[in-house]
C-alpha positions in Angstrom: -19.4 83.6 -27.6 -18.6 81.2 -30.5 -17.3 78.6 -28.0 -20.5 78.4 -25.9 -22.1 77.8 -28.9 -19.9 75.3 -30.4 -20.0 73.7 -26.4 -24.2 73.3 -27.9 -23.4 71.2 -30.8 -21.1 69.5 -29.1 -23.8 68.4 -26.5 -26.3 67.9 -29.5 -24.0 65.3 -30.7 -23.7 63.6 -27.5 -27.3 63.7 -26.4 -28.5 62.3 -29.7 -30.8 65.4 -30.7 -31.1 66.0 -34.8 -33.6 68.7 -33.8 -31.3 70.5 -32.1 -27.8 69.6 -34.0 -30.4 71.2 -36.9 -31.4 74.5 -35.2 -27.7 74.9 -33.9 -26.4 74.5 -37.0 -28.5 77.5 -39.0 -28.1 79.8 -35.8 -24.4 79.2 -37.2 -25.1 80.3 -40.4 -27.5 83.1 -39.5 -24.6 84.3 -37.4 -21.8 84.2 -39.7 -19.7 81.5 -38.0 -17.4 79.4 -40.3 -18.6 76.2 -41.2 -15.7 74.7 -41.1 -15.1 76.0 -37.6 -18.7 75.0 -36.6 -18.3 71.4 -37.6 -14.6 70.7 -36.9 -15.1 72.6 -33.1 -18.3 71.7 -32.2 -20.2 68.6 -33.9 -17.0 66.4 -34.9 -16.0 66.6 -31.0 -18.8 65.2 -30.0 -19.3 62.2 -32.0 -15.2 61.9 -31.0 -16.9 61.7 -27.9 -19.7 59.1 -28.1 -17.1 57.0 -30.3 -14.5 57.1 -27.0 -18.5 56.3 -24.8 -19.2 53.3 -26.7 -15.7 52.0 -26.8 -16.0 51.8 -23.3 -19.7 50.5 -22.8 -21.2 53.8 -21.3 -22.5 54.1 -24.7 -24.6 51.7 -26.9 -25.5 51.2 -30.8 -29.1 53.2 -30.4 -27.4 55.9 -28.9 -24.7 56.2 -32.0 -27.2 55.5 -34.4 -28.9 58.8 -33.0 -25.5 60.6 -32.8 -24.5 59.6 -36.9 -28.5 60.9 -37.5 -27.9 64.0 -35.8 -24.5 64.9 -37.4 -25.3 63.8 -41.0 -28.6 66.5 -40.0 -26.0 69.7 -38.9 -23.7 68.8 -41.9 -26.0 68.8 -44.6 -26.8 72.3 -43.9 -23.1 73.5 -42.9 -21.9 71.7 -46.2 -23.6 73.9 -49.1 -22.3 77.2 -47.1 -18.4 75.5 -46.8 -19.4 75.4 -50.6 -20.0 79.4 -51.0 -17.3 80.1 -49.2 -15.4 78.2 -52.1 -13.9 76.4 -48.8 -14.0 72.5 -47.8 -13.7 69.6 -45.4 -10.7 68.1 -45.8 -11.8 64.6 -47.5 -9.9 61.5 -45.8 -10.7 59.3 -49.0 -13.3 57.7 -51.4 -15.1 54.2 -50.3 -17.3 52.5 -52.1 -20.0 50.6 -50.0 -22.6 48.0 -49.7 -24.2 44.7 -49.0 -23.5 42.0 -50.8 -25.9 40.2 -53.6 -28.1 38.0 -51.9 -28.3 39.9 -48.5 -30.7 43.1 -47.7 -29.5 43.9 -44.4 -29.2 47.7 -44.2 -28.7 49.0 -40.8 -25.1 48.3 -39.9 -23.5 48.9 -43.3 -25.7 52.6 -43.4 -24.3 53.4 -39.8 -20.5 52.7 -40.9 -21.4 54.8 -44.1 -23.3 57.8 -41.8 -19.9 57.7 -39.5 -17.6 57.5 -42.7 -19.0 60.5 -44.2 -19.2 62.3 -40.6 -15.6 61.8 -39.8 -14.8 63.2 -43.7 -15.0 60.5 -45.9 -16.8 60.4 -49.2 -18.9 57.9 -49.0 -20.8 56.6 -52.0 -23.5 53.9 -50.5 -24.5 51.5 -53.4 -27.4 50.2 -50.6 -28.2 46.7 -50.2 -28.0 43.7 -52.3 -25.5 45.4 -54.3 -23.7 43.2 -57.6 -20.7 41.9 -57.8 -19.1 43.7 -60.1 -21.5 46.8 -59.5 -18.6 47.2 -56.3 -15.6 47.6 -58.6 -17.5 49.6 -61.3 -18.5 51.9 -59.0 -14.8 51.8 -57.6 -12.9 52.5 -60.7 -15.9 55.3 -61.9 -15.0 57.7 -58.4 -11.8 56.7 -58.1 -12.6 55.0 -54.4 -9.6 54.7 -52.0 -11.5 52.0 -50.4 -14.1 49.4 -51.1 -16.5 48.7 -47.9 -18.2 45.2 -47.9 -21.0 44.3 -45.6 -22.5 40.8 -45.3 -25.0 39.1 -42.1 -25.2 36.0 -43.7 -23.2 32.8 -43.5 -24.5 32.1 -46.9 -23.5 35.5 -49.1 -19.9 36.1 -46.7 -18.2 34.1 -49.4 -19.6 36.8 -52.0 -16.6 39.5 -50.2 -14.4 37.3 -51.9 -15.4 37.6 -55.3 -15.8 41.4 -54.2 -12.0 41.5 -54.2 -11.4 38.7 -56.8 -13.8 41.9 -59.1 -11.3 44.6 -58.2 -8.6 42.0 -59.2 -9.6 41.7 -62.4 -10.0 45.3 -62.9 -6.6 45.9 -61.9 -7.6 47.9 -59.1 -5.7 45.9 -56.2 -4.1 46.6 -54.3 -4.4 50.4 -54.5 -8.1 50.2 -53.9 -8.4 49.0 -49.9 -10.9 46.6 -49.1 -12.7 46.6 -45.8 -15.1 43.9 -44.7 -18.0 43.7 -42.2 -20.8 41.7 -40.6 -21.9 39.1 -37.3 -20.2 36.7 -39.5 -17.1 37.8 -40.2 -13.8 37.1 -37.8 -10.0 37.9 -38.5 -9.5 34.6 -39.8 -11.9 35.2 -42.7 -10.3 38.4 -43.7 -6.6 37.1 -43.6 -8.3 34.3 -46.1 -10.1 36.5 -48.3 -7.4 38.8 -48.4 -8.9 41.9 -47.1 -7.3 44.9 -45.7 -9.6 45.0 -43.0 -12.4 44.6 -40.8 -14.5 45.9 -37.5 -17.4 44.6 -35.0 -18.9 48.0 -34.9 -19.0 51.4 -36.7 -16.2 53.3 -34.4 -14.0 51.1 -35.5 -14.5 50.9 -39.2 -13.9 55.1 -38.9 -10.4 53.6 -36.9 -9.6 51.1 -39.6 -10.6 53.7 -42.7 -8.2 56.6 -41.1 -5.5 53.2 -40.8 -6.1 52.1 -44.7 -5.4 56.0 -46.3 -2.4 56.6 -43.8 -4.4 59.3 -41.8 
């Protein structure tokens, strides 16, 4: 019986229907379905499917945004149930993210944060226009595995290097990995500043983050 429910959960993410995802998550709670199974056998499979279709060019950024929002809605209902049961999703790693000082671009960074969270990472999103030192301070405070630094302007991109230097100064490198992203970021730039990874999109960012934490 749960198989039908799980299939509907998966489909709600593929369709990017947050209301459906919310209804199905509540139904799972009401029927006593294991919340971890609902996440892993239902909603996560939908997100995986969206990722594959996005990678093949069959889905586009708006589809990804809607799927991520639907996932966020479902997880918000099911995680408190996990806490009640004393079980928890496997946390793949802890990520501190933000857009660098002087840059107020939000959409790409927020999408990456949502996708990482939906995929099992504990994410601390510092928002936009984040001071250089704030990344390192938060990373030390929460024991971050990864710091993600976004910049969509060539003028602010140089600050990604400063974040890495700040982590160095605090003695947090190389155990804290650094991912960078944003329109002007290239592989050459990543190599030049000594970052550990980058991706051109949110789905790729999840794969990079998993690789960096050895999952």
